[in-house]
C-alpha positions in Angstrom: 69.3 19.1 97.1 66.4 17.7 95.1 66.1 18.6 91.4 63.7 21.5 90.9 60.3 20.6 89.4 58.7 22.5 86.6 55.5 24.3 86.7 52.5 22.3 85.4 48.7 22.8 85.2 48.5 21.9 88.9 50.9 24.8 89.8 54.3 24.5 91.3 54.9 22.7 94.6 58.1 22.1 96.6 59.6 21.8 100.0 60.0 25.3 101.4 63.7 26.1 101.6 64.6 23.2 99.3 62.7 22.8 96.0 60.8 26.1 96.7 63.1 28.9 97.6 63.2 32.7 97.8 64.7 32.9 94.3 62.3 30.4 92.8 59.4 32.4 94.3 60.9 35.7 93.1 61.4 34.5 89.6 57.9 33.1 89.3 56.5 36.3 90.6 58.3 38.3 87.9 57.4 35.7 85.2 53.7 35.8 86.1 53.7 39.6 86.2 55.1 39.6 82.6 52.6 37.1 81.5 49.7 39.1 83.0 50.9 42.4 81.5 51.0 40.7 78.1 47.6 39.0 78.5 45.9 42.2 79.6 47.9 44.7 77.7 48.2 46.7 81.0 51.4 48.2 82.4 49.9 48.2 85.9 47.7 45.1 86.2 46.0 44.1 89.5 46.9 40.8 91.0 45.2 39.2 94.0 47.3 37.1 96.4 45.7 34.5 98.8 47.3 31.7 100.9 46.1 28.4 102.4 47.3 29.1 106.0 50.7 27.2 105.9 53.3 28.6 108.2 55.6 29.4 105.3 52.9 31.4 103.6 53.7 34.8 105.1 57.3 34.6 104.0 56.3 33.7 100.5 53.7 36.4 100.4 56.4 39.0 101.3 58.5 38.0 98.4 55.6 38.0 96.0 54.5 41.5 97.1 57.9 42.9 96.8 58.6 41.6 93.3 55.2 42.3 91.9 55.2 45.9 93.3 58.7 46.4 91.8 57.5 45.7 88.3 54.4 47.9 88.5 51.7 45.5 89.7 48.9 46.7 91.9 48.7 44.0 94.6 45.6 43.0 96.5 46.5 40.8 99.5 43.6 38.7 100.7 45.6 36.9 103.5 44.2 33.4 104.3 41.8 32.6 101.5 40.4 29.3 100.2 41.4 28.6 96.6 37.8 28.7 95.3 37.3 32.1 97.1 40.4 33.5 95.2 39.0 32.5 91.8 35.5 33.8 92.7 37.0 37.1 93.8 39.1 37.5 90.6 35.9 37.1 88.5 33.7 39.3 90.7 36.1 42.2 91.0 37.6 41.9 87.5 41.2 41.5 88.8 43.8 40.8 86.1 45.0 37.5 87.8 45.9 35.9 91.1 48.6 33.9 92.8 47.5 31.3 95.4 50.2 30.3 97.9 49.3 26.6 98.5 50.5 23.1 98.3 47.0 21.7 98.4 47.0 18.3 100.2 50.8 18.0 100.3 52.5 17.5 103.6 53.1 20.4 106.0 56.7 21.1 104.8 55.5 21.8 101.3 54.2 25.0 99.8 53.6 26.2 96.3 52.2 28.6 93.8 49.0 28.4 91.6 48.4 30.9 88.9 45.0 32.3 87.9 44.5 34.2 84.6 42.3 37.2 83.8 39.3 35.0 83.1 39.4 33.7 86.7 40.6 30.3 85.5 43.7 28.3 86.4 46.4 28.7 83.8 46.0 26.1 81.1 48.8 24.2 79.4 49.7 26.8 76.8 49.7 29.5 79.5 51.8 27.4 81.8 54.4 26.9 79.1 54.6 30.6 78.6 54.9 31.4 82.3 57.6 28.7 82.6 59.5 30.2 79.6 59.4 33.6 81.3 60.5 32.0 84.6 63.5 30.4 82.9 64.5 33.7 81.4 64.3 35.4 84.8 66.3 32.5 86.3 69.1 33.0 83.8 69.0 36.8 84.3 68.0 37.5 80.7 65.2 40.0 81.6 65.9 43.5 82.8 62.7 44.7 84.5 61.6 48.3 84.1 61.5 50.3 87.4 57.7 50.9 87.3 56.6 51.0 90.9 53.2 49.4 91.8 51.4 49.6 95.1 49.8 47.3 97.7 46.1 47.9 98.2 45.0 47.8 101.8 41.3 48.6 101.5 40.0 45.2 100.3 36.5 43.7 100.2 35.2 40.9 102.5 36.0 38.2 100.0 34.8 35.3 102.2 31.4 36.9 102.8 30.9 37.6 99.1 31.7 34.0 98.3 29.3 32.7 100.9 26.5 35.0 99.7 26.9 33.7 96.2 26.5 30.2 97.4 23.5 31.1 99.4 21.8 32.6 96.4 22.0 29.2 94.6 20.9 26.6 97.2 17.7 26.0 99.1 18.6 27.8 102.3 15.2 27.6 103.9 15.0 23.8 103.5 18.4 23.4 105.1 17.6 25.8 108.0 14.4 23.9 108.7 16.3 20.7 109.4 18.5 22.2 112.2 21.3 19.8 111.2 24.3 19.1 113.5 27.4 19.0 111.5 31.1 18.2 112.3 33.7 19.9 110.1 37.4 19.3 110.0 39.0 22.5 108.7 42.6 21.1 108.9 43.9 24.4 110.4 43.9 26.0 107.0 41.8 28.2 104.7 38.4 26.7 105.3 38.6 28.3 108.8 37.8 31.7 107.4 34.7 30.6 105.5 32.9 27.8 107.4 31.7 29.7 110.5 29.8 32.3 108.5 28.5 29.8 105.9 27.1 27.4 108.5 25.6 30.3 110.5 23.7 31.4 107.5 22.6 27.9 106.8 21.2 27.6 110.3 23.4 24.6 111.0 24.9 23.7 114.4 28.6 23.6 113.7 31.0 21.4 115.6 34.4 22.7 114.3 37.6 20.8 114.4 41.1 22.2 113.7 39.6 25.6 113.1 42.5 27.9 113.7 44.2 28.8 110.4 47.8 28.6 111.6 48.9 25.9 109.2 49.8 23.5 112.0 47.9 20.6 110.5 46.5 18.3 113.2 47.0 15.3 110.9 48.3 14.6 107.4 46.4 17.0 105.2 45.3 14.7 102.4 41.6 13.9 103.2 42.0 10.1 103.1 40.2 7.8 105.6 43.4 6.9 107.5 44.0 10.6 108.2 40.5 11.3 109.6 40.4 9.4 112.9 39.6 12.5 115.0 36.6 13.7 112.9 35.2 10.1 112.7 35.4 9.8 116.5 33.8 13.2 117.2 31.0 12.6 114.6 30.1 9.4 116.3 30.2 10.9 119.8 28.0 13.9 119.0 25.7 11.9 116.7 26.2 14.4 113.9 23.8 14.3 111.0 26.7 14.6 108.6 30.4 15.5 108.7 32.7 17.3 106.2 36.4 17.4 105.7 38.3 20.0 103.7 41.8 19.8 102.3 44.1 22.8 103.1 43.1 25.0 100.2 39.4 23.9 100.4 38.8 22.7 96.9 38.2 19.1 97.8 35.4 17.7 100.0 35.0 14.4 101.9 31.7 13.4 103.4 31.1 11.5 106.7 27.7 9.8 107.0 25.3 9.8 110.0 27.0 6.7 111.4 30.4 8.4 111.5 31.7 6.5 108.5 33.7 8.1 105.7 32.2 7.6 102.3 34.3 7.6 99.1 35.2 11.1 97.9 33.7 10.0 94.6 30.3 10.6 96.2 31.0 14.3 96.7 30.4 15.1 93.1 27.5 12.7 92.7 25.5 14.4 95.5 26.0 17.7 93.6 25.1 16.3 90.2 21.9 14.7 91.6 20.9 17.9 93.4 21.4 20.1 90.4 20.1 17.8 87.6 16.9 16.9 89.6 16.0 20.6 89.0 17.6 20.9 85.6 17.0 17.6 83.7 18.6 17.4 80.3 21.4 19.9 81.1 24.9 18.6 80.2 27.6 17.7 82.8 31.3 17.2 82.5 33.5 14.8 84.5 37.1 13.6 83.9 38.1 10.3 82.5 39.0 8.8 85.9 35.8 9.9 87.7 33.3 7.3 88.8 30.6 6.1 86.4 28.0 7.0 89.0 27.9 10.6 87.8 27.3 9.5 84.2 24.5 7.1 85.3 22.8 10.0 87.2 23.1 12.1 84.1 21.5 9.4 82.0 18.6 9.1 84.5 17.8 12.8 83.9 18.4 12.6 80.1 21.5 14.7 80.4 24.6 14.3 78.2 27.8 13.5 80.1 31.1 14.6 78.6 34.5 13.4 79.8 37.6 15.5 79.8 41.3 15.0 80.3 42.6 14.8 83.9 43.1 18.1 85.5 40.8 20.8 86.9 41.6 23.2 84.1 40.6 20.7 81.4 37.3 19.9 83.2 36.5 23.7 83.4 37.5 24.2 79.8 35.0 21.5 78.7 32.3 22.8 81.0 32.5 26.2 79.3 32.7 24.7 75.8 29.7 22.4 76.3 27.8 24.9 78.4 27.5 22.3 81.2 25.5 23.0 84.3 27.8 21.1 86.6 31.0 19.0 86.6 34.0 18.0 88.6 36.5 15.4 89.5 36.2 12.2 91.6 38.7 13.5 94.2 36.0 15.4 96.0 35.9 18.4 93.6 32.5 19.8 92.6 32.4 22.5 90.0 29.1 24.5 89.7 29.8 27.4 87.3 26.7 29.3 88.4 28.7 29.9 91.6 32.3 29.2 90.7 34.5 28.0 87.8 36.7 25.8 90.0 36.4 22.9 92.5 34.7 24.4 95.5 34.2 22.4 98.8 31.9 25.0 100.2 29.6 24.8 97.2 29.8 21.0 97.5 28.8 20.7 101.1 26.0 23.2 100.6 24.6 21.0 97.8 24.9 17.9 100.0 22.9 19.6 102.7 20.4 20.7 100.2 19.9 17.2 98.8 19.6 15.7 102.3 17.0 18.4 103.3 14.9 18.3 100.2 14.8 14.4 100.1 14.4 14.1 103.8 17.0 11.4 103.8 20.2 10.6 105.7 23.6 10.4 103.9 23.5 6.6 103.8 20.0 6.6 102.5 20.9 8.9 99.7 24.0 6.8 98.9 21.8 3.8 98.6 19.8 5.4 95.8 23.0 5.9 93.7 24.3 3.2 91.3 26.8 0.9 93.0 30.3 0.6 91.7 33.7 -0.5 93.1 36.6 1.8 92.1 40.2 0.7 92.3 43.5 2.7 91.9 47.1 1.6 91.4 50.4 3.2 90.4 53.9 2.1 89.6 57.1 3.8 88.3 57.2 4.6 84.6 59.1 1.9 82.7 58.8 1.0 79.1 57.1 2.7 76.2 53.6 4.0 77.0 52.4 3.8 73.4 53.3 0.1 73.3 51.4 -0.4 76.6 48.3 1.3 75.1 48.6 -0.9 72.0 48.8 -4.1 74.0 45.7 -3.2 76.0 43.7 -2.3 72.9 44.6 -5.6 71.3 43.8 -7.6 74.5 40.5 -5.8 75.3 39.4 -5.6 71.7 35.7 -5.4 72.7 36.2 -2.1 74.5 35.5 1.4 73.4 38.7 3.5 73.4 39.3 7.1 74.5 42.8 8.3 73.9 42.6 12.0 74.8 44.6 11.4 78.0 46.4 8.1 78.1 44.0 5.3 77.3 40.5 4.7 78.7 38.8 1.4 78.0 35.0 1.1 78.4 33.9 -2.5 78.5 30.5 -3.9 77.6 29.5 -4.7 81.2 30.0 -1.0 82.3 33.4 -1.7 83.7 36.2 0.6 82.7 40.0 1.0 82.9 42.1 4.1 82.5 45.9 4.0 82.2 47.9 7.3 82.0 51.1 9.0 83.2 50.8 11.3 86.3 50.8 15.1 85.8 52.9 15.6 88.9 55.1 12.5 89.5 57.2 10.1 87.3 54.6 7.3 87.7 51.9 5.5 85.7 48.4 5.5 87.2 45.8 2.8 86.6 42.2 3.6 87.6 39.2 1.3 87.1 35.7 0.5 88.2 33.2 -2.3 88.0 30.0 -3.4 89.6 31.7 -5.9 91.9 34.9 -5.9 93.8 35.8 -9.3 92.3 35.4 -8.0 88.7 37.6 -4.9 89.2 40.2 -7.0 91.0 40.2 -9.5 88.1 40.5 -6.7 85.5 43.5 -5.1 87.3 45.2 -8.5 87.5 44.5 -9.1 83.8 45.8 -5.6 82.8 49.0 -5.9 84.7 49.7 -9.4 83.3 49.1 -8.0 79.8 51.6 -5.2 80.5 54.1 -7.4 82.3 53.9 -5.4 85.4 54.5 -7.0 88.8 
């Protein structure tokens, strides 16, 4: 039996039947109900439940419904719903919160819980700590819940259509329709299946769907990495698609495939969105996290827009977007955040902005990529060992000509536009090193220099 993990800003994930059990699910349901009642000052708050399509989802949903109803919560069950659709729906319908049953890109045996607050935002660190405290009290049997029966609402809106309609209101639909694009999309047998057909129909796109039955039986490993995408690459080449898209299971991350059937770095997903939005709104601020490519910052500079960098984690990016009144933001893992549509990473918004840019510029994917600044990004990780503060001190001494950012680990910005970012992972007992430079040789040399300075093999 593996040691139980704690809830963090990315939610709770575990192997169903092992590190995620009936009891863990039940106790988190009661803890979140308590948190929501306190946050809203309501005895009978309304909580939306959605799931990403995994086979264990219905069993987890039954537990959540039962426990929430028993403590007086009005439950709205949206069935298979993309994560961004859940957050959009909480905001649109003024629900008091949501629980998303998802393990994101984790392997098929995993599932998990993500908690959404009454502002339609993912629970931030202080809220996570409170939910975890209430969970621990439930786990130890310290809480006696009042018998205050709630109900399960069966008359629910068409959440997917509402989400699509919001996207259509903020992109150039006519320009996209005029191109009559042929698009291959890998929906990974998960939540994107309930959104993509209607979205592409409205955009006038010829859709070639792959893995489009939301049964949770993933056709390949779900993380949208190049080595997992052989099928969509093959089909994109065979049908001569204009562009291809790949979702992860809860549809908050997007990977793009160009007109030659080649996967481009997921760092480009956000750059396409930034370029499309800032070209119409020059000077508006953007927010990206500390490990996201410099490309976005360079595009912002081109349009006279300030670029703010946040800590790693979607909640931190959104928090800074709202604070700085940014027009767009996101993370380099394929996650575009366009607050006019949604206050979370949203792969459907992302792919619509890609199609808009291609149509308005009359360019192919590779032609657009060629107009962006060229960088080479590198990522590494190793088990935590030694004192992190000492590691940061060594790097600051060694790279003494760099600018330092210490809000999340240590980021070093070097005079030649290269950068390094060393930090502990939010979800694993490892250290992560990210970096970028204008040549592969330069970033390789910087990683070697960094690891020698830290005494890491």
